[in-house]
C-alpha positions in Angstrom: -73.7 4.1 54.8 -71.9 4.5 51.1 -74.4 1.9 50.0 -77.5 3.8 51.6 -76.3 6.9 49.6 -75.5 5.1 46.4 -79.1 3.5 46.4 -80.6 7.0 46.0 -78.7 7.8 42.9 -78.9 4.6 41.0 -82.1 4.1 38.3 -85.0 2.1 39.5 -84.3 -0.4 37.0 -81.0 -1.3 39.0 -83.0 -1.8 42.2 -85.5 -4.4 41.1 -85.9 -7.5 42.9 -83.9 -9.5 40.3 -81.1 -7.5 40.2 -81.1 -7.7 44.1 -81.0 -11.4 43.8 -78.4 -11.7 41.3 -76.1 -9.2 43.3 -76.8 -11.3 46.4 -76.1 -14.4 44.8 -72.8 -13.3 43.9 -72.1 -11.6 47.1 -72.6 -14.9 48.5 -69.3 -16.3 46.9 -67.3 -13.2 48.2 -69.0 -13.9 52.0 -67.7 -17.3 51.8 -64.3 -16.2 50.7 -64.0 -13.8 53.1 -65.2 -16.3 56.0 -62.7 -18.8 54.7 -59.8 -16.2 54.7 -60.7 -14.6 58.1 -61.2 -17.9 59.8 -57.9 -19.1 58.5 -56.2 -16.2 59.6 -57.7 -16.3 63.3 -56.6 -20.0 63.0 -53.3 -19.3 62.4 -52.3 -16.4 64.6 -54.3 -18.4 67.5 -51.9 -21.3 66.9 -48.9 -19.2 66.6 -49.8 -17.3 69.8 -50.2 -20.6 71.8 -46.7 -21.6 70.3 -45.2 -18.5 71.6 -46.8 -18.9 75.0 -45.6 -22.1 75.4 -41.7 -21.0 74.4 -42.1 -18.2 76.8 -42.9 -20.8 79.8 -40.3 -23.2 78.9 -37.7 -20.4 78.4 -38.6 -19.0 82.1 -38.4 -22.7 83.2 -34.8 -22.8 81.7 -33.9 -19.6 83.5 -34.9 -21.1 86.9 -33.2 -24.0 86.3 -29.9 -22.4 85.1 -30.0 -20.3 88.2 -30.3 -23.5 90.4 -27.4 -25.0 88.3 -25.1 -22.1 89.1 -26.0 -21.8 92.6 -24.7 -25.3 93.2 -21.7 -24.4 91.7 -20.7 -22.1 94.9 -19.5 -18.9 95.1 -17.4 -19.1 92.0 -20.9 -18.7 90.2 -21.9 -15.5 92.0 -20.7 -13.4 88.8 -22.6 -15.6 86.4 -25.8 -15.7 88.5 -25.5 -11.8 88.3 -25.1 -11.9 84.7 -28.1 -14.0 84.2 -30.1 -11.8 86.6 -29.2 -9.1 84.2 -30.3 -10.7 81.0 -33.5 -12.0 82.4 -34.3 -8.5 83.2 -33.1 -7.1 79.6 -35.2 -9.9 78.1 -38.3 -8.6 79.8 -37.6 -5.3 78.7 -36.9 -6.4 75.1 -40.1 -8.6 74.8 -42.6 -6.6 76.7 -41.9 -2.9 75.9 -44.2 -1.1 73.7 -41.8 1.6 72.5 -39.8 0.9 69.5 -36.5 -0.9 70.0 -33.2 -2.0 68.0 -34.5 -5.5 68.1 -31.3 -6.8 66.4 -28.7 -5.0 68.6 -30.9 -5.6 71.4 -30.9 -9.5 70.9 -27.0 -9.4 70.0 -26.3 -7.7 73.9 -28.4 -10.3 75.5 -26.9 -13.4 73.6 -23.4 -11.5 74.7 -24.3 -12.0 78.1 -25.1 -15.8 77.7 -21.7 -16.2 76.0 -20.1 -14.4 78.8 -21.9 -16.8 81.5 -21.1 -19.8 78.7 -17.3 -18.7 78.8 -17.2 -18.7 82.6 -18.6 -21.8 82.7 -16.0 -23.4 80.5 -13.3 -21.9 82.7 -14.5 -23.2 85.9 -12.9 -26.3 87.2 -15.4 -28.5 89.1 -14.0 -29.7 92.6 -16.2 -32.7 92.6 -18.5 -35.1 90.4 -21.8 -32.8 91.8 -19.9 -29.9 90.5 -18.9 -31.6 87.0 -22.8 -32.5 86.4 -24.1 -29.2 87.6 -21.6 -27.7 85.3 -22.5 -29.9 82.2 -26.3 -29.3 82.8 -26.0 -25.7 82.8 -24.0 -25.7 79.4 -26.7 -27.5 78.0 -29.4 -25.3 79.5 -27.7 -22.3 78.0 -27.7 -23.5 74.2 -31.5 -24.3 74.7 -31.7 -20.6 76.0 -29.7 -19.1 73.1 -31.8 -21.1 70.8 -35.2 -20.1 72.5 -33.9 -16.4 72.9 -33.2 -15.6 69.2 -36.7 -17.4 68.1 -38.4 -14.9 70.7 -36.8 -11.8 69.2 -37.6 -12.9 65.7 -41.2 -13.7 66.5 -41.7 -10.2 67.6 -42.1 -9.2 64.1 -45.5 -9.8 62.5 -46.0 -12.9 60.7 -49.3 -12.7 59.0 -49.3 -11.9 55.4 -50.6 -8.5 55.0 -52.2 -9.2 51.5 -54.4 -11.8 53.2 -55.9 -9.0 55.6 -55.9 -6.4 52.8 -58.0 -8.5 50.8 -60.4 -10.0 53.3 -61.3 -6.1 54.6 -61.7 -5.3 50.7 -64.2 -8.3 50.4 -65.8 -7.5 53.7 -66.2 -3.7 52.7 -67.7 -4.7 49.5 -70.4 -7.1 51.4 -71.4 -4.3 53.2 -71.5 -1.7 50.2 -73.9 -3.8 48.2 -76.3 -4.9 51.2 -76.4 -1.3 51.9 -77.4 -0.5 48.4 -80.6 -2.9 48.6 -81.4 -2.5 52.3 -84.3 -0.2 53.5 -83.2 2.8 55.5 -84.2 3.0 58.8 -82.5 2.5 62.5 -82.9 -1.0 62.7 -81.0 -2.0 59.6 -78.3 0.8 60.7 -77.9 -0.6 64.2 -77.7 -4.4 62.4 -75.1 -2.9 60.1 -73.5 -1.4 63.0 -73.2 -4.5 65.0 -72.2 -6.5 62.3 -69.1 -4.2 61.4 -68.2 -4.3 64.8 -68.2 -7.9 64.9 -66.1 -8.3 62.0 -63.6 -5.2 63.4 -63.3 -7.4 66.4 -62.3 -10.4 64.7 -59.7 -8.4 62.6 -58.1 -7.1 65.3 -57.9 -10.1 67.2 -55.7 -11.4 64.3 -53.7 -8.1 64.4 -53.2 -8.5 68.5 -52.0 -12.3 68.4 -50.0 -11.5 65.5 -48.1 -9.3 68.1 -47.9 -11.6 71.1 -45.7 -9.5 73.6 -47.9 -5.8 73.0 -51.4 -5.2 72.6 -54.6 -6.1 74.2 -53.9 -10.0 73.8 -50.4 -10.8 74.7 -48.3 -13.6 76.2 -48.0 -13.1 79.9 -44.9 -11.9 81.2 -45.5 -13.4 84.7 -43.6 -16.7 84.2 -40.5 -14.4 83.2 -40.9 -12.2 86.0 -41.4 -14.9 88.5 -37.8 -16.6 87.3 -36.1 -13.3 88.0 -37.7 -12.8 91.3 -36.5 -16.4 92.3 -33.1 -15.3 91.2 -33.0 -12.5 93.9 -33.6 -14.9 96.8 
């Protein structure tokens, strides 16, 4: 719209066909840069999103496996199973809650629960070979859970460099501005500009959403984690 307004105030010799062709050629370079940067950002955030999803599924699987191992250790592991349920519920609330949280302190509290489970396991005296193997497997799973838990907490923070997004938005805005200067002012052109701007906005919104994998419209599913918690209560 600013381009349409600007075209009314420019002198006629600024709106000649030769000027229009020259500006369109220059804007072609900007369009190529914008397409490359936005395409790169979409691909990068999509790859990161898929990785977070895989880590979450593996994390939930490890929680279920740890619960099974603790269950096989008998009544002595009842307290540890209860702490594991508390840890799982806390982790779900931490990752899939839209409100602002103190991520660092919340992560420390979550890891402390795993530390307590690990400490109780190390103090547990196995009664037979089955319990010895189960204790060893449980300790291995806890070490993996600690690593993944920390990764998931850190990855709640946006990772896409904001200067890339700012530059991309600026380039696209410049393109629309100069296209508007040389475009005829009618309903069809306005509708085409609106649809094009909407398409670009959706692409940028996808980048922002996938860059925050646990919030927004596009997010990692909490179903695997919730299923793991449900199995612990059986």
